[in-house]
C-alpha positions in Angstrom: 204.5 137.5 120.8 203.1 134.6 118.9 203.3 131.0 119.7 201.9 128.3 117.1 201.0 124.5 119.4 200.4 122.0 116.2 199.8 118.1 115.6 197.6 117.9 118.9 194.2 116.6 119.5 192.6 119.6 120.6 189.6 119.0 123.2 187.5 122.2 123.7 183.8 123.1 124.2 182.8 119.6 124.3 184.4 118.4 121.0 188.0 116.7 120.2 189.5 117.7 116.9 192.3 115.5 115.6 195.7 116.8 114.1 194.7 120.5 115.3 196.5 123.7 115.9 196.2 126.7 117.6 198.2 130.3 118.0 198.1 132.5 120.9 198.6 136.4 120.5 200.2 137.6 123.8 197.6 136.8 126.3 194.5 135.9 123.9 193.7 133.1 121.3 194.5 134.4 117.6 193.2 131.3 116.0 192.9 127.8 115.7 192.7 125.0 112.4 193.9 121.9 111.5 196.6 120.0 109.2 199.5 122.2 107.8 197.2 125.6 107.6 199.2 127.1 110.3 202.5 126.9 108.3 201.0 130.1 106.6 200.8 132.1 109.7 204.5 131.5 111.1 207.1 134.1 110.7 210.6 133.9 111.8 210.8 134.8 115.8 207.7 133.4 116.5 207.8 130.6 118.7 206.6 127.4 117.0 205.9 123.8 119.3 205.4 120.7 117.5 202.8 119.3 120.4 203.9 115.6 120.0 207.5 116.4 120.9 206.9 117.4 124.0 204.0 115.2 125.1 204.4 112.3 122.5 202.4 110.5 119.9 198.5 111.3 120.5 199.4 114.8 122.4 196.2 116.5 123.7 195.5 120.0 124.0 193.1 121.8 126.2 192.2 125.3 127.4 193.6 125.8 130.9 191.8 124.0 134.1 190.0 126.4 136.2 189.1 125.4 140.1 186.0 127.0 141.7 187.2 125.6 145.4 190.1 125.0 146.4 191.9 125.4 150.0 195.4 125.1 149.4 198.0 122.7 148.1 201.9 122.1 148.4 201.9 122.7 152.2 200.1 126.0 152.2 196.6 127.0 153.2 194.7 129.8 151.6 194.1 131.2 154.8 197.5 132.0 155.7 197.8 135.1 153.6 199.4 136.2 149.7 202.5 134.2 150.1 200.9 131.0 151.1 198.0 131.6 147.9 201.3 132.0 145.7 202.5 129.2 146.7 200.1 127.0 146.6 198.6 128.1 142.9 202.7 127.3 142.0 201.3 123.3 142.9 197.9 123.6 141.1 199.2 125.8 138.4 202.1 122.9 137.7 199.1 120.3 137.3 196.6 122.2 135.0 195.1 124.6 136.7 195.9 128.0 135.0 193.4 129.8 137.2 191.3 129.4 140.7 189.0 130.9 143.2 190.4 131.2 146.2 188.3 129.4 149.2 187.9 130.5 152.8 187.2 128.6 155.4 184.5 129.6 158.4 186.2 131.9 161.0 185.1 135.1 163.1 183.3 137.6 160.8 186.0 140.0 161.5 188.8 137.3 160.3 187.0 136.6 156.9 186.6 139.9 156.5 189.7 140.6 156.3 191.0 137.6 154.4 188.4 138.8 151.9 189.8 142.0 151.2 193.4 140.4 151.2 191.8 138.1 148.6 190.6 141.5 146.6 193.7 143.1 147.0 195.6 139.7 145.3 193.2 140.0 142.3 194.6 143.5 141.3 198.1 141.6 141.2 197.5 138.3 140.2 195.8 137.4 137.5 195.5 133.6 138.0 193.4 134.5 141.5 189.5 135.2 140.4 188.4 135.8 143.4 187.2 134.3 146.6 184.8 131.8 147.9 183.4 132.1 150.6 182.9 128.7 152.1 181.0 129.4 155.8 180.4 130.5 158.1 176.5 130.6 157.1 176.4 127.1 157.7 174.1 123.9 159.1 175.9 122.7 162.2 174.4 119.5 161.8 176.4 119.7 158.0 179.5 120.8 159.3 181.6 119.3 157.7 185.5 120.4 158.6 184.1 123.5 160.0 184.3 125.0 163.5 181.1 124.6 164.8 181.3 127.5 167.2 181.7 129.9 164.5 179.1 129.0 162.7 176.2 132.1 162.3 172.8 132.7 160.5 173.0 135.0 157.0 171.6 137.9 158.8 171.3 140.9 156.7 174.1 143.2 158.2 176.9 140.3 158.5 176.3 139.0 154.8 176.8 142.7 153.9 179.7 143.1 155.7 181.4 140.2 154.1 180.3 141.1 150.6 181.5 144.8 151.2 184.7 143.3 152.3 185.3 141.9 149.0 184.6 145.0 146.8 183.2 142.8 144.3 185.9 139.9 144.0 183.7 137.3 145.5 182.4 135.3 143.3 180.9 132.3 145.4 179.0 132.1 148.6 178.6 128.6 150.4 175.3 128.7 152.3 172.5 126.9 154.1 169.4 128.3 152.6 166.9 126.8 155.5 169.0 128.9 157.9 166.4 132.3 158.8 167.4 134.9 156.4 168.7 132.3 153.5 166.8 133.4 150.9 167.3 136.8 151.7 170.8 136.2 151.5 170.7 134.6 148.6 169.0 137.6 147.2 171.8 139.8 148.1 174.4 137.9 147.2 173.3 137.2 143.5 172.4 141.1 143.5 176.1 142.2 144.5 177.0 139.8 141.6 178.1 136.9 143.3 177.0 133.4 142.9 175.1 131.8 146.0 176.0 128.4 146.2 173.9 125.6 148.6 176.1 123.7 150.6 176.1 122.5 154.2 173.1 122.2 154.4 170.0 119.9 155.4 167.8 121.2 153.1 164.7 119.2 151.8 164.0 119.3 148.1 161.4 121.8 148.6 164.0 123.9 150.3 166.9 123.7 148.0 164.2 124.5 144.9 163.3 127.3 147.0 166.6 128.5 147.2 167.4 127.8 143.5 164.5 130.0 142.4 165.7 132.8 145.0 168.9 133.0 142.4 171.1 130.0 143.9 172.7 129.0 141.3 175.4 125.7 142.5 175.8 123.0 144.2 178.6 123.3 146.9 180.6 119.4 146.7 177.3 117.7 145.5 176.4 114.7 148.0 179.1 116.1 150.1 177.8 117.6 153.9 173.9 117.3 152.9 171.3 115.1 152.7 171.9 111.8 150.4 169.7 111.0 147.1 166.5 109.2 149.0 163.9 108.2 146.4 161.1 109.4 148.8 163.4 112.7 149.5 165.8 113.9 146.6 167.2 116.5 149.0 169.4 119.0 147.0 170.9 116.7 144.8 167.5 116.0 143.2 166.9 119.7 143.1 169.7 120.0 141.4 170.0 117.7 139.1 166.2 118.8 137.8 167.2 121.9 137.3 169.2 123.5 134.0 170.4 126.6 135.9 172.3 124.6 138.3 175.8 123.9 138.2 177.2 120.8 140.7 180.6 120.6 141.9 182.0 117.3 141.9 185.0 116.3 143.7 186.6 113.3 141.9 189.0 111.6 143.9 187.6 108.0 144.9 187.1 109.4 148.4 184.5 111.8 148.4 181.8 110.1 146.0 182.3 106.7 144.8 183.0 106.6 140.8 179.4 105.2 139.8 178.1 108.3 141.6 180.5 110.5 139.5 179.7 108.8 136.1 175.9 109.0 137.4 175.9 113.1 138.1 178.0 113.5 134.6 174.9 111.8 133.1 172.0 113.7 134.4 173.6 116.6 134.2 175.6 117.2 131.1 177.5 120.9 130.8 176.5 121.4 134.7 179.8 119.4 136.3 182.4 121.5 137.4 185.2 119.3 138.4 186.5 121.2 141.8 189.2 119.7 144.4 188.4 121.3 147.6 192.4 121.1 148.1 193.6 121.9 151.4 197.5 122.4 152.1 198.4 118.5 151.7 197.9 118.1 148.6 200.5 117.9 146.6 202.3 117.4 150.0 203.2 114.6 152.4 201.1 113.1 155.2 200.9 114.6 158.4 199.0 117.1 160.2 197.7 119.8 158.7 195.3 123.0 160.2 192.2 123.5 158.5 190.9 127.2 159.7 190.9 126.8 163.3 190.9 122.7 163.3 193.5 120.3 163.5 193.6 117.7 160.1 195.5 114.5 160.3 196.0 113.4 156.2 197.3 109.5 156.3 197.6 108.0 152.6 196.3 111.3 150.7 193.5 111.1 152.9 192.5 114.6 155.0 190.4 113.7 158.2 189.8 115.9 161.1 192.1 114.5 164.1 188.8 114.9 165.9 186.0 113.5 164.7 187.0 111.9 161.4 185.2 113.9 159.0 186.3 114.0 155.7 188.3 117.4 155.7 189.1 118.8 152.5 190.9 116.4 149.2 194.5 116.3 148.8 193.7 116.0 144.6 194.9 118.1 142.0 192.4 118.6 138.6 194.5 116.4 136.3 194.5 113.4 139.1 190.4 114.5 138.8 190.4 114.1 135.4 192.5 110.7 135.2 189.6 109.5 137.7 186.9 111.0 135.9 187.9 109.3 132.6 189.0 106.0 134.2 184.9 106.2 135.3 183.8 105.9 132.2 182.8 109.5 131.1 184.0 110.9 128.1 187.1 112.5 127.8 185.1 115.3 126.2 182.7 115.7 129.3 185.6 115.4 131.6 187.7 118.2 130.0 184.3 120.7 129.8 183.9 120.3 133.5 186.9 121.4 134.3 187.2 124.6 131.7 184.3 125.8 129.9 181.4 124.8 132.8 183.1 126.5 135.8 184.2 129.7 133.8 180.6 129.9 132.7 179.4 129.0 136.7 181.0 132.7 137.6 180.5 134.7 134.2 184.2 134.5 133.4 183.3 134.8 129.4 187.4 135.0 128.4 188.1 131.5 130.1 187.6 128.1 129.6 187.5 127.4 125.7 190.4 127.7 123.2 188.7 130.4 120.9 189.9 133.5 118.8 189.3 136.3 121.9 189.4 133.9 124.8 192.4 134.5 127.2 195.6 131.9 125.8 195.1 129.3 129.1 196.2 125.9 127.9 197.4 122.4 129.0 199.1 119.8 127.0 198.5 116.4 128.0 200.0 112.8 126.9 197.9 110.5 125.6 198.1 109.2 129.5 196.5 112.7 130.3 199.8 113.6 132.1 200.5 117.4 132.3 203.3 118.1 130.2 203.0 121.8 129.8 201.0 124.5 130.9 200.1 128.3 129.5 198.5 131.3 130.9 197.7 134.0 129.1 200.1 132.9 126.1 203.6 132.2 128.5 204.3 129.0 129.3 205.2 128.1 132.8 206.6 125.2 134.2 204.8 121.7 134.2 
């Protein structure tokens, strides 16, 4: 089936193109162009969509958003199994997130093995599930954030191997504190298994973070959060990541985790290397109240999630379209903000068929109004309810 979407401003690969059109053939992008050239391609029976009729004047079309780091939404936590993952994904899909990595919080090793295997099974049936992200248990207790300190452990080779084996090649990212005993060796094992090693929940110095990146780590988990800050005499993990062109920095743009000025600084300092993630927990798109995040209790008030014991920030309640609007409000260009939701996260996990609206890429797209409100979503060329 052919779908043609026309009369839109196309924002793709860091470029904005006015009066653009795009065509999908089945699950793939077939072509793009400008003006009325799409008319020559249109045949009886094709689905032809005028973007302005749905999203109004100034309608924008972007690739589908990709979330590398989230824990749930719509009242459901990813740790609770396939039904909960699908329910939470429906919420995020309606906000433009067409593909997601399923983040799993720290748990006993046997539990994490079961959950990683469960996500591996889902990747075979649910194409929007890209694999899993193990956020723990190899974290620094002093920077544990919303993780149960009693379950944290050093990245012993056997433990790392067990988790990687459980994921059967579908673990996309493992966050760890590289300064822990065995940290650098674990990074090598993770990378050798085809996953991304990410520095996070860490007390690493600049030198320790640099050593981690030299060992193969290519991501910084939620930059600035659960790690030392950027100090003028000790730049720490953030400074090491900002100057290393190999590293992608996750940013949670919810107005809680980072000041707006810091968000803009990161975009300026690391162009093309920012991935906007939600780190969303179950309360995203749901109500305030009590929730569970792994083994810990979270209180959500006015949309801000904090541990009931201690008050540490416990993930976010943001969706990626909200993050887009927030980032643009800080002065970051629309093109750069969209890149951080699409092409950059796809590249970070080696998915060269996602994140762009070019021929042969997956036909994932989001139609937004001039005010960046989601009006329509397509995944694999099929329209889904926004």
